[in-house]
N, C-alpha and C positions, 0 to 999 in steps of 0.2 A: 610068797604072797604078793600079788600085784595090786598096788593102790591106785585109786582114781581121784586125784585132786579135781576140784571144781575150777574150771577156767572161767574167769569173769567176762571175757569178751571185750573188755575195755582195752584200747590200744593207745599208747603214747607214741606218736609218730614224729619223725623229724620234720621240721618246718623250715623251709628255705627262706622264709621272710624274716626269721629272727637273725638279725645282723648286728655285728659288733664293729664299732669304729676303731680302727687300728692304724698305727703309723705306716705310711707307705715309703719304702726306701728305694729310690731309683737305681741304686747300685754303688755309687761312689760320690765323694764330695764334689768333684769337678762337674759331674753331670747335674747334681743338685744346683750348683751355682749357675749353670747354663739355663736351667729351668727358671730359676729366680730372676735371672737377667732378662728373660723373655717377658716375664710377668711385669718387671719394672718398666718395660717399654710401653705398656698399655697406657693410653691417655688417662689422666686422673679422673676426668668426668665419666669415663666408661667403667671405672673400677666398682663404684657402688652398685651399678646396674648388674654387672656380672656376679658380684657377691650376693645381691638380693635374689638373683635367679637360682644360685646354688643353695642358698638358705631355704628358699621356698620349696625346692625339690626334696631336701633332706631333713628339714626340721621336724617333720612328722615321724621320722624314723629314729631320731636321736635327740635326747634332751640337751638343752643348752648348747646348740650347735655353734653359735658364734663364739662362746667361751672356749669350746673345744678347738676351733680354728685358731683362736688367739694363743692358746696354750701350745699348740703344735708350732706356731710361728716362733714362740719363745725358745723352743728347743733347737730351732734352726738359725737363731739370731746371728751366730758367728759366721754363717755362710752368706749373710746379706751385706751389701755395701755399707761401710761404716760412715762414709762421708755424705750420705744422702738421707734426708728426713723422709721416713716412710709413714704415710698416713695410716690411722687405725684400720680403715677399710682395706687398704692394700695389704697390711699385715695379716688380717684375717683371710684374705684371698690367697696369699702365699701359703698360709697354713692349710687351706683346703686342698691345695694341689699335692700335699704330702700326707694325706690321709686316704684310707680306702675302707670300704665295707668288707667284712669277712662273714660269710654265712656259716655260723657256728656249727649247725647240725645238718648241713646240706647233704651229707652222705649217710649219716646214721645217728641214732639216739638210743643208746642201749646200755647193757650191763649195770642195772640199777642196784642200789642198796637202800634199805629203809630203816629209819630210827624214829623213836618218839620225838615229837617237836618239844623244845624246851618250854613253849608257852601252850598250856592246855586250857587256858581261861576261855569260858564260853562253850566248851565242848559238851554236848548232851551226855547225860549219864550212860555208861556202857560203851561209849565211843572213845576213840583216841585220835588226836591230830598227829600227823606224821610228816617227816621230811624225806623226800626221795632224792637221792643223788643219782645222776646219770652221766655216762660218758658220751659227750657230743663230739662228733667227728665231721670235719669240713674239708675244704680244699687242701690238697697235699697230704691227706690222711693225718692231719694234726688234731689231736684229741685234747679236750679240756673237760672240766667238771662244771656241770650246771645243775640246777635244782628245781624241784616242784614241791608243792605242799598239797596235803589232802587229808581226808578223814576216813577212818574205818568206823562205821556206825554200829549201833548195838545189834542190828540184824546182820552184821558182817558185810553189808553193801559198802562199796568203796567209791569215794568221790575224790577225784583229782582236780584241784583248782585250776582254772584257766591261767596260763602264764601271762605275765605282763608283756607289754609291747616294746619295751626298751631293754637293751642289754648293756651292761657296763662292767669293766674290770675294776678291781679295788685299787686304792692308792697304796703305793709302797710306803711303809713307815720309814722315813728317810734315813735315820741314823741309829739303827738298833744297837743295843749294848750286848757285848759278848763276855762271858766268863772265861778267863784265860785257861783255867784248869780243864773245863769241859771242852773248850775249843782245841786245846793242845792234844787232848785224848782223841778227839775226832780226827784231827789232822794226822796223827800218827797211825790211826786205824786206816786212813786212806793212803798209806804208803808215803807220807811226807815227813817221815822221821829222819831228818838229816841234821848235821851239826849247824848248817847254815840256817835251816828253819828254826832250830832251837835258839840260835843267836838272835833272830828277829823277834821271837816271842819274848825273850828276856828284856827287850826294849819297851815292852808294853806293860801297862798297869794290870792289876788283877782283874779289873773290869775295863774294857776298852770299847770304843765305837768303831764303826766301819770306816769313818774318816781317819781315825788314828791309825788303823791298820793300813789304809792306803798310803798314808804318809810314811809309815815304817817300811813298807815295801818299796817306796820310791826314793827313800832318803839315802844320804851318804852312808848311813848306818847299815842299810841293806847291802850296799856295795862292799863295805868293810867286812860283812859277814860272808862274802863270796857267794851270794844267793844267785842261783841260776834262774834264767827266765822261766824254765819249765816248772821249777818249784814255786817261784813267785806267782805264776799263773794258777798253779794248783791251789795255793793257799787262798788266792783271791776268789776263785771259782767256788771253793768250799764255803767261804764267808758269805758269798752272794746266795748260795743254795740254802743257807740257814737265815731266814728272813721272815718278817711279818708284814701283813697287808691288812687294810681296813676298808670296809664298804661304808657308804653313806647310810645312816640308820633309816632314812626315809625311803630307801630303795627296796621294793618288794623282793623277797628271797628268790623268786623265779627269774628276776632280772640280774642276779649276781652271777658272775662267771669267773671261775678260777682258770685263767688262761696261762699257758706256759710262760714263765717269766725269768728263768735262769738258763744258763748254757746247758745244764744237764737235762732240762725239761724241753729244750728247744723244738723237738719234734713230737711232743705230746705228754700229757698227763693221763695215764691209763688205769682204768679199773679200780677206782677208789672203793675200799671196803670200810664204810663208816660203822662205828660202834659207839653206843652211849656207855661210857666207862664210869663206874661207881668209884669215887675216891674214898679214902679211909675216913674222911670227916662226914660222909653221908651225902655230899654234893656230887654233881655229875660234870663230866667234861666229855666232849666228843673227839674221838681220834679217828683218823682214816689212814690206812696204809695204801700206797699206790705205787705204780711203776712210772718213773720218769724215763724218757727216751730221747736221746740226742741225735738220732739218725744212724748211730753206729753201735751204741751200747745201752744197756738198761741199768737203772739205778733205783733200788728200793728206797722210798722216802716216806715220811710221816707228816701229816698235817693235824693240828689240833685247834679246837675252838670251843669256847663256852657258850657262844651266842650266835654263831654264824654271821657275825659282823667282822670280828677280828680273827684272822687265821695265822697261825704260826707254822711255817714250813721248816722241817729239819731233816737232815740226812739220817739214814739208818746205817750203822757201821759195825764192823767186826767180821770175822771169817764166816759166820753163819748168816749174815745179812746179804744174801745173794738170791738171784733168780726172782721170779714173779710170785704173786699170789700169797702174800703174807696176810695174816688176819689175827688181830689181837683178841684175847679173851676180854670179857666185859668187866673184869675186876682182877685184883691181885690174887694170887694163889700162894698161900703160905709165905706172904710177904714179898713175893716176886711177881713181876710182870710175866705173862705167858703168851705165846704166839704160835700159831700154826704156820708152817712154811712148806715150800717145795724146793728142796735143795738141788734136785737132779732131773727135773722135768718128768718124773715118773711117779714118785711116791710122796706120801704126806709125812711130815716131821713135826715135832713139837720142840719149842725152845723156851728157856726161862732166863730171866735177867733181872738184876736189881735196878737197871736203868733202861727205859724204853728206847733209847737211842743206840744201845750197844748190845750185840748178840754174838756170843762166842761159841756156843755149843748147841748141838741139835741131836735129837733122838728119833729114830724111825719108828712110826706107829702104825702105818697102813700101806699096803702094797696093792696094786691092781690084782683082782682075783676073778671077776666074772666077765663073760664075753663082751659086755657093753662098755667095759672100762680097761681093756687090756693094753691099750696104747699108753695111757697115763691117767692119773687121778690128781685132783687138787681140791682145795676148799672152795665153797661158794659163799664165803663170808664168815664173820666171826661166830664162834660157838654160842649157842643159846642155852642158858641154864634152865634145867627142868628138874623136878624131883627125882626123875629116873637117872639123870646124868646130863652131861654136856652134849646137846644135840648139835651136830655139824652137818650142814648141807655140803655135798661134794659134787664135783663134776667128773665124769668119766668119758674117755674118748675111745670109741670102738671102731668097727669096720667102716670104711669110707669116710674116716675122720668125722664121725657122727658124735656130737656131744649130747649127753644126757645128764640130768640132775639126780643124784642119789642122796643117801644120808647114812650116817653112822653115829654111834653113841659112845662117849668116853666116860670113864668113872669120875664121879664128882670129886672124890678126895684125891685121886691119882689119875689125872687125865693122860698119862702115858699108857694107860690100859684101855683097850677097845673092848667094850662089853656087848656091843650089838652092831649089826650092819644090815642094810637092805640088800637082799639078793637081786631084786629087780629094780629098775629105775623108778624113781618117784615121779619124774617128768621126762618125757622124751618128745622130740619134735613131731607134731602131727602134720597132716598134709598142708595146712595153711602156714604153719610156723617154719617149715623147712626151707622156704624160698626167701632169699634176701641177699644181702651183701656177702655173707659167708654162709652157704647153704648147710642145712642139717645141724643147726646149733641151737640149743637152749642153754642159758647161762644166767647166773645170778651172782651178785656181789654182797648179798646180805638179806636175811628174812627177819620176820617179827612174829612173836607169839602174843596174841591178844585174846583174853577170855577163853583160853583153851583152843584157839584156832591158829594154825600156822599159816601166816600170810606170806606168800612168796612172790615178790616182783621178779620178773625175769625177762631176758632179752630173747628175741626171736630172730635167728639167722643174722646176728650182729647188725640189725637194721633198726628195729623198734622194740618197744617194751610193753609188757602186759602183766597181769596178776593171775595167780592161782591160789587156792586155799584148800586146806584139809584139816580135819580135827587132829590136834597133836596126839591124842590118845591112839588114833589109828596108826600113826607113824610109829609110835613107840611099840605098839603091839606087834607090828610087822618086823621088828628087829630080830635078827637071828644071830646066834653066837657062832663064831667061826669054828670050824672043826679043825 
């Protein structure tokens, strides 16, 4: 049975004018010193004029531009001449030379996921306010996470709020506290289980800070442990990959950007699958699984937030925490976290764990079967709980590397059992959607059921995003049992 979702026609397109102010690194400290030396030769009376010209050109594109220039100068202070007094105006001018604009979504804005907004105040009866996460890709194919807000109204019309005009990264929470037991387990899961590493950990308290870890790695004690540079670098990278960031509460959600911030993320944060997770006390937290990419290898990671202001990034560890496309269930099952995964680039698996950061075992639940998915299958976001079972949107890759969106149904009590599956795609690229950055692809990272309607945000050709919707009952009725 072929289904016919309603396409809304609304398009969320990449916007090259949405720019982020980022540090500019000219290559090495010696070159930076030469640039600073040239700026130091400018006559003092000319400095305010040049600074004012720069501020006039860029102050409408970035908040608090002078403060940003000054903050960048502070990061470069050790490269400036120590015996010369540098005026505040020249300090800001120096900072401006070591910043650059990055067009966050100049190449693409795609692979959306949707969750209910934590603040539903003021929404008309029958509607729901939502948060849409998107993968923004810019110069160098570097991807980050950006957000939009909007509303599904009682008549199922969808309104996406216009994004704000400024973009900013969060501030790193400077000295997070680590629990030694959890950190050591994570460290060993990453292959850092050596006597030297154990020796360093023994020098730390049960709870320690990043600064204390740095001192332990740099100290004579580390030398006494015979700690190699590779192991020391691995421990430090792991610590930096488990960190927290905080946005300014006054900054609109659409102006908040989670840009790569660690070595493992250096070439991108890809395909975040957000889910509103119900805790056992009845409150909610938001999790997102995503793929970190450093230009050579991928690393599955997890981010969690209660309010979309403070985000905690952690690594996913264990022999089953591999590959892309992991998606958490929206609550614990029989006291365990549950997650879908794709261990082998072809099939869909399910995993269970008592700790969301460690995944050791996996069970195969679904293989490619129909012509439109014979290359590979994977999930398109977290399972959705329905009375009939766990509804999972899937993606299938067929001839000519054409991506379609399908769906299957898992047993509510035992989600290792597939109880239904769509024979035909739910969504396939039409003539308009097939052209883009990667042709012939429709893809989603998470859908939403509201008042009996399945709302599917999806990407078109890895370039832009749109919405489709279909009654949930129609999807469930079209499920077929595998022979």
